[in-house]
N, C-alpha and C positions, 0 to 999 in steps of 0.2 A: 842949540842942542849939541851935545857931544856924542861921539861914536863910542861904542863899547870898548872897554879897555883890553879885551881879549884880542890878540893879534889875528888879523884876517877876518874878524867879524865886522860887518858893515852896518849892523843895526844900531839904533840910537840907545844911549845909556839911559836907564831909568832909576837904578838903585845901586849904590856903592860903586858906581862907575861901570857897571855891567848892563847889558841888555836884559830884557825880561827872561829870556831862555837861559842865559848863563847864570843869572841870579837864582832862578828856580833850581838849577843843578846844584849850586853852592848850598842853597837852603836845604835841599833834600839829602845830599850825600856828602857835603862838606868840601867839595872840589868842583871847579868849573869845567874840568876836563877839556882844556883848550884844544887838545889835539883831535877831539871827536867833534864832528860837525853837528850843528843843531838840526832838528827836524824829526819827524816821526820815524821811528825805527821799527822794523819788524823784529820781534824778539827772538824768533826761531825756537829751538828746542831748549828744554831745561838743561842747565849746566851740571846738574847732579848726575853722578855716574849711573848708567843703566836706566835713566828716567827718559821715557819717550814722549812725555807730555809737552805741550806748548808752553813756552815761557810767557809770563804776564808782566813780571817786574824783576829788575835786578838779575836777569837771566835765570829766573827760577819759575817753576810751575806754581800754580795756585797753592798746592799743598805745602811745598817746600818754602814758599814765600810766607805763608801763614805761620809756619813753624818758626821762621826767622823773626817775624814780628812779635810772636808771643813769648818765645824763649830766648831769643838772641842768637840761636843756632839753627840752621836749616835742617840739621840732623839728616844729612844725605845718606848715612849708613843705615838708617831705619827705613824699611820698605814702606812704600805707599800702599795703603789698603785699596784694593780695586772695588769699586762700587758697581754692582750689577745692574742697577736701574730697576730693580724689581720691587721697590717700595721700602718702607721703613716702619718701625714699631713706635707708637706713641701712646703712652698710658696703657700698654698691653694690647692695643688694637693695631692690626696691620693696615697701613695706608698704602695704596698702590696707585701707580699712574693709570689713568683711565684712557683707553683708546678712543680716538675721535668718534668712531661709530657708536659708542655707548654713552657719550657725554649727555645725551638727552635724558638719561636716567639719573644724572647727578647734577642737573641744572648747570652743566658746563664746568663743574669744579673738578680739578685734578691737582694733587692726589686726593683720593677719596677712601673712606673706610671700606675695606674689602667685604666685611660682613653685610654692610648696607647695599653694596653693589650686587652681591650675590642674591640678596632678597629682592632687589629691584628687578634683576634679570628674571628671577623665578616668577614674579608677579606680572612682569611685562609692563611696568609703569614705575615712575619715580615714587619714592616714599613721601608721604605727607610729613609736615613738620612735627606733628604730634605722635608719629609712629616711631617706635624704636625696635631694634632687632636684639633678641635675647639669645644668649648661648646656653642651651639646655645643660650641657655638662660643665659650664663655668669656665672653660678654656677659651679665652678671647681670641686665640689664633686658630682655633678649629672652626673654619668657615665653610664646612660642608653644609649643604642645604638641609640635610636630615638632622643637623645639630642646631639649626636656627629656627626661631619662631618669632612671629610678628606680634608685637605688643602695642597697645594703644596707651599713651601716657595721659589720657584724660583722668584715669584713676591715679592715685598716688603711686610713685615708683616703689618697687619692692617686690614682694611675693604675691602670687595669685591668691585670691581669697579662699578658693577651694583648698589649696595647700595649707593655708593657715588654719582653716577649720579642722582639717584632718590632723594636723599637728596638735591643735588644742585638745581634741578628743583623746589623742594618744597620751598627752600629758595628764589629763584628768583621769583616764583609766589607770595610769600608773600611780598617781599621788592622791587622788580624791575620787575613787570609783563611786562612792555613795552620792556624789553630786550629779552623776550621770544617770543614776537609776530612774528617777522620775521622768527624764527626757528621752530615754531609750526608744520608745515607740516613735517619737517625732524625728529623732536623728536618723535612725536606721530604716525608717519607712515601715516598720512592723506595726501591727495593730494589736 
């Protein structure tokens, strides 16, 4: 077995005359960087100006490194958006991190839809798989308990039957009032 071709390296050569570590460097960045010793390095801080995040690769933080991989430029002049850790929006619903003391209400899942967590807290129990939480005003991010109602999904999804009947009567009164005349006592409870 031959020694690595890099001066001062005492490892055995495995490919192209280099040891595994120097070969990996050459494959990743195109240079063996003979003057830098092999071994795990602590990356320190990101090399982008005014960035205080820890570097993960190529002396860049996760955000700048991801930019470098996707666009070819780390875009160090573009500020990094600070993430507050308060959740995110997915299909209009806010998903939030669940504190450890409330995870019994979510079967241990986190992040979890905020409206379902609010309803679970209100009921004091986890929601069943066939239960859904409906936003009365239609705003999926308005998660006040007074805007939420619990629905069972054993019936088809959609509107409440009472609402549909009221709307059907309204339509009939507008467009075909004579069709309602024989049924008026039954519908309105009059005799």
